[in-house]
C-alpha positions in Angstrom: 0.0 0.0 0.0 2.8 2.4 0.9 4.5 1.8 -2.5 1.3 2.6 -4.3 0.9 5.9 -2.6 4.3 7.1 -4.0 3.2 6.4 -7.7 1.5 8.7 -10.0 -1.6 7.0 -11.4 -2.3 9.7 -14.0 0.0 10.2 -17.0 0.2 13.2 -19.3 -1.6 12.6 -22.7 0.0 13.6 -26.0 -0.4 17.4 -26.5 -1.3 18.1 -22.9 2.2 19.3 -21.9 1.5 22.4 -24.1 -1.5 23.3 -22.0 -0.6 26.0 -19.5 -2.1 26.3 -16.0 -2.9 29.7 -14.6 -3.8 30.5 -11.0 -7.4 30.7 -9.9 -8.9 34.2 -10.1 -10.3 36.4 -12.9 -10.4 35.0 -16.4 -7.1 35.5 -18.3 -7.2 38.6 -20.5 -7.4 38.2 -24.2 -8.5 34.5 -24.0 -11.6 32.8 -25.3 -13.4 30.5 -22.9 -13.8 27.1 -24.5 -15.7 25.4 -21.7 -15.4 23.7 -18.3 -13.6 20.5 -17.3 -14.7 18.3 -14.3 -12.1 15.8 -13.2 -11.8 13.4 -10.3 -9.4 10.9 -8.8 -9.4 8.7 -5.7 -8.4 10.8 -2.7 -8.4 7.7 -0.5 -7.9 4.0 -0.9 -9.7 1.9 1.7 -8.8 3.6 5.0 -5.7 5.3 3.6 -5.9 9.1 2.7 -3.7 9.9 -0.3 -1.2 12.7 -0.3 -3.1 16.0 -1.0 -0.3 17.3 -3.2 -0.3 14.2 -5.3 -4.1 14.3 -5.7 -3.9 18.0 -6.8 -1.2 17.1 -9.3 -3.3 14.3 -10.8 -6.4 16.5 -11.0 -4.3 19.1 -12.9 -2.9 16.5 -15.2 -6.3 15.1 -16.0 -7.6 18.7 -16.7 -4.6 19.4 -19.0 -5.2 16.1 -20.8 -8.7 17.4 -21.7 -7.5 20.8 -22.9 -6.5 19.8 -26.5 -9.7 18.0 -27.1 -11.7 21.2 -26.4 -9.4 23.5 -28.2 -8.0 25.0 -25.0 -4.3 25.9 -24.6 -4.8 27.2 -21.0 -6.7 25.9 -18.0 -7.6 27.6 -14.7 -9.0 26.0 -11.5 -12.4 27.2 -10.6 -12.0 26.2 -7.0 -10.0 23.9 -4.8 -10.3 20.1 -4.9 -13.1 18.6 -2.8 -13.0 14.9 -2.1 -10.9 14.2 -5.1 -12.9 16.3 -7.5 -12.1 19.6 -9.1 -13.4 21.9 -11.9 -11.3 23.9 -14.4 -12.1 26.4 -17.1 -10.5 25.9 -20.4 -9.4 28.8 -22.5 -7.9 29.4 -26.0 -5.3 32.2 -25.5 -3.1 31.6 -28.5 -0.2 34.1 -28.5 -1.6 35.6 -25.3 -0.7 32.4 -23.5 3.0 33.4 -23.6 2.1 36.3 -21.4 0.4 34.2 -18.7 2.1 33.4 -15.4 2.4 29.6 -14.8 1.2 28.3 -11.4 4.6 26.9 -10.5 7.5 29.5 -10.4 10.6 28.8 -12.5 13.5 27.3 -10.7 15.9 29.7 -9.1 19.1 30.5 -11.1 21.8 27.9 -10.4 19.2 25.3 -9.3 19.2 22.0 -11.2 16.6 19.3 -11.4 17.1 15.7 -12.1 14.5 13.0 -13.0 13.8 10.4 -10.4 14.4 6.9 -11.4 12.4 3.9 -10.3 
């Protein structure tokens, strides 16, 4: 059970890595709303509560996976996750998407990241 909690159960679909995620708040300027996305994952398995950060990451990945199918290149959470469910708005921002701020800040200068193996 412990090993399963460390694994990501949701994988990025082709094209989803190009979908940007913007912070919750007002609609991104210069973008066309394409629709809403509802996603869900298991937030608990039997009596074990899954890591909240992992659940959030999986919900975001699922929403990004839906973006290309609805013609969205940007998604925005409409609220926090509740019991493993979350809603996102999908937007088509085109060249405006380059001006949007991503949810995760860029690494600090001099920092390096390495993929985990295993």
